[in-house]
C-alpha positions as CSV (number, residue, x, y, z in Angstrom):
1,M,112.2,136.2,101.5
2,K,110.4,132.9,102.2
3,N,108.0,132.7,105.0
4,P,109.5,130.1,107.4
5,I,106.1,129.1,108.9
6,R,104.6,128.5,105.5
7,H,107.7,126.5,104.4
8,L,107.5,124.4,107.6
9,S,103.8,123.7,107.1
10,T,104.3,122.6,103.5
11,Q,107.0,120.2,104.7
12,L,104.8,118.8,107.4
13,F,102.0,118.4,105.0
14,L,104.2,116.5,102.5
15,C,105.5,114.2,105.3
16,L,102.0,113.5,106.5
17,A,100.9,112.6,102.9
18,V,103.8,110.2,102.5
19,F,103.1,108.7,105.8
20,L,99.4,108.1,105.0
21,A,100.2,106.7,101.6
22,G,102.6,104.2,103.3
23,L,99.9,103.1,105.7
24,N,97.9,101.6,102.9
25,A,100.8,99.3,102.1
26,V,101.3,98.4,105.7
27,F,97.7,97.5,106.5
28,A,96.5,95.0,104.0
29,M,92.8,94.1,104.1
30,D,91.4,90.6,104.7
31,V,88.7,90.4,102.1
32,N,87.2,87.4,103.9
33,T,86.3,89.5,106.9
34,A,86.1,93.1,105.6
35,S,82.8,95.0,105.8
36,S,81.3,96.8,102.8
37,I,82.7,100.1,103.9
38,E,86.2,98.6,104.3
39,L,86.1,96.9,100.9
40,Q,85.3,100.3,99.4
41,E,88.7,101.4,100.4
42,L,90.1,99.2,97.6
43,R,90.7,100.8,94.2
44,G,87.8,100.1,91.9
45,V,85.4,99.1,94.6
46,G,82.2,101.0,95.2
47,P,79.1,100.0,97.2
48,R,77.8,97.6,94.5
49,R,81.1,95.8,94.0
50,A,81.6,95.5,97.8
51,E,78.2,93.9,98.1
52,A,79.0,91.5,95.3
53,I,82.2,90.5,97.1
54,I,80.3,89.9,100.3
55,T,77.5,88.0,98.6
56,Y,79.9,85.7,96.9
57,R,81.8,85.2,100.1
58,E,78.7,84.3,102.0
59,K,77.5,81.9,99.3
60,H,80.8,80.2,98.5
61,G,82.8,80.5,101.7
62,P,86.1,82.4,102.2
63,F,88.4,83.2,99.3
64,K,91.4,80.9,99.3
65,T,93.4,82.8,96.8
66,R,93.3,86.3,95.3
67,E,92.4,84.7,92.0
68,D,89.1,83.5,93.6
69,L,88.0,87.1,93.4
70,L,88.0,86.8,89.6
71,K,85.0,84.6,89.8
72,I,82.9,87.7,90.8
73,R,81.3,89.4,87.9
74,G,83.0,92.7,87.2
75,I,86.3,91.9,88.8
76,G,89.2,91.2,86.4
77,P,92.9,90.8,86.5
78,H,93.4,94.6,86.4
79,F,91.6,94.8,89.8
80,L,94.0,92.4,91.3
81,E,97.0,94.3,89.9
82,L,95.7,97.6,91.3
83,N,95.1,96.1,94.8
84,D,97.9,93.5,94.9
85,K,99.4,94.8,98.1
86,E,96.1,95.8,99.7
87,I,94.4,92.3,99.5
88,E,95.2,89.8,102.2
89,L,93.8,86.4,103.0
90,P,95.0,85.4,106.4
91,S,91.7,84.0,107.6
92,A,91.8,81.5,104.7
93,T,95.4,80.6,105.5
94,A,94.6,80.2,109.2
95,K,91.6,78.0,108.4
96,A,93.7,75.8,106.0
97,K,96.4,75.4,108.7
98,G,93.8,74.4,111.2
99,D,92.2,71.9,108.9
100,L,95.6,70.3,108.3
101,A,96.3,70.1,112.0
102,I,93.0,68.3,112.6
103,N,93.5,65.7,109.9
């Protein structure tokens, strides 16, 4: 006979895992404002790559497109594929809209 408490705890665990996996898709990251720790939540990003992203961003300004990330040494198309839904650029979009409104 199955233990009903164990069965229920297994179901709750699976629901929680599915919920947490879905959060990643819901909350995309703005790479123009993300900290080193936040950038490390992306697939394929450790402390060194996070710092490379921040250094590039500080030197060249905000990323305007996802493809701008390809200009960073060690980041290739596969990185963009892995993190397609996690990378967001709303700060660049807002700045561009603001620039258009001023002109």
